[in-house]
C-alpha positions in Angstrom: 92.4 0.1 19.0 90.7 -2.7 17.1 89.3 -2.8 13.7 87.4 -5.4 11.7 87.7 -4.6 8.0 85.2 -6.0 5.5 85.9 -5.6 1.8 82.5 -4.6 0.4 80.7 -3.9 -2.8 78.5 -1.6 -0.8 77.8 -0.6 2.8 75.1 1.4 4.5 74.2 2.6 8.0 70.7 3.5 9.0 69.4 5.0 12.3 65.7 5.0 13.0 64.9 3.8 9.5 66.8 6.7 7.9 70.1 6.1 5.9 72.8 8.2 7.5 75.9 7.0 5.5 76.4 4.9 2.4 79.3 3.8 0.3 80.0 1.8 -2.8 83.0 -0.4 -3.3 85.5 -0.2 -0.5 85.8 -1.0 3.2 83.4 -1.1 6.1 85.5 -0.6 9.2 84.0 -1.6 12.5 86.2 0.3 15.0 86.7 -0.3 18.7 88.6 2.1 20.9 90.4 1.0 24.1 91.1 3.3 27.1 94.8 3.6 26.3 94.3 4.6 22.6 95.1 7.9 21.2 96.4 9.8 18.1 99.4 7.5 17.6 97.3 4.3 17.4 94.8 6.0 15.1 97.5 7.2 12.7 99.2 3.8 12.6 95.9 1.9 12.0 94.8 4.4 9.3 98.1 4.0 7.5 97.9 0.2 7.6 94.3 0.2 6.4 94.8 2.7 3.6 97.7 0.6 2.1 96.6 -2.9 3.0 96.5 -4.9 -0.2 93.2 -6.8 0.0 91.6 -5.9 -3.3 92.2 -8.1 -6.4 94.2 -7.0 -9.4 93.4 -8.1 -13.0 95.0 -11.5 -12.2 92.7 -12.1 -9.2 95.6 -11.7 -6.7 95.2 -9.4 -3.6 97.7 -6.8 -4.7 95.7 -3.6 -4.5 94.7 -1.3 -1.7 91.6 0.7 -1.1 93.5 3.7 -2.5 94.5 1.8 -5.6 90.9 0.9 -6.4 89.7 4.4 -5.5 87.4 2.8 -2.9 85.5 4.4 -0.1 85.3 3.7 3.6 82.5 3.5 6.1 83.6 3.8 9.7 81.3 2.4 12.4 82.1 2.7 16.1 81.7 -0.6 17.8 82.6 -0.9 21.5 81.6 -4.5 21.4 85.0 -5.4 19.8 86.3 -5.1 23.4 83.9 -7.7 24.8 85.4 -9.9 27.4 83.7 -13.3 27.4 86.2 -15.3 29.6 83.8 -15.5 32.5 80.1 -16.2 32.6 77.7 -15.9 29.7 77.2 -12.2 29.6 80.1 -10.2 28.0 81.8 -7.4 29.9 82.7 -4.3 28.1 84.9 -2.7 30.7 87.9 -2.9 28.3 86.3 -0.4 25.9 87.0 3.3 26.2 84.4 5.5 27.7 82.5 7.8 25.2 84.4 11.0 26.1 87.6 9.4 24.8 86.1 7.1 22.2 83.8 9.5 20.3 86.4 12.1 19.4 88.9 9.4 18.5 86.5 7.7 16.1 86.0 11.1 14.5 89.8 11.7 14.3 90.3 8.2 12.8 87.8 9.0 10.0 89.5 12.4 9.4 92.9 10.8 9.1 91.6 8.2 6.7 90.0 10.8 4.5 93.3 12.8 4.6 95.0 9.7 3.2 92.7 10.1 0.1 90.0 7.6 1.0 86.5 9.1 0.8 85.1 8.3 4.3 81.6 8.3 5.8 80.7 7.5 9.4 77.9 5.9 11.4 76.4 7.7 14.4 78.4 7.3 17.6 76.3 5.7 20.4 73.2 5.2 18.2 71.5 1.9 17.6 72.5 1.4 13.9 71.4 -1.0 11.2 74.6 -1.8 9.3 74.2 -3.4 5.9 77.3 -4.9 4.5 77.6 -6.6 1.0 80.9 -8.4 1.9 82.9 -9.0 -1.3 84.7 -12.4 -1.2 84.0 -12.6 1.6 87.1 -10.8 2.9 87.2 -9.9 6.6 90.5 -8.8 8.3 91.0 -8.1 12.0 93.6 -5.5 13.0 94.8 -4.3 16.3 97.1 -1.4 17.1 
């Protein structure tokens, strides 16, 4: 399981010109699911993300988590995080989980994050999405579980 976290002032996902999810201050999480991923990886990654101290305190040090700042999360499924570009010029995505595994696991990840106390919204699995990210900092963190 791979995640690209972006600390944001706001985030929004639109499908077909219609907004489907929107958050204020918090995290946009681009989430890739691998074929070996399951509940254990989702739980570990959620725990790491909920408590990762990447928000600034009053002394401008990264000492606060998304929970501490009462931030929100926007989870966007992104199989392209498993792109293999070692050969040729066209990426291969065979390292990404197939939709029957990936779709429910993305949903479970979002449920687990919400259960940690982070208000969580989601993009639309498999849809062509426009993702608007107002990256704050910019702060971008890559995690793998």
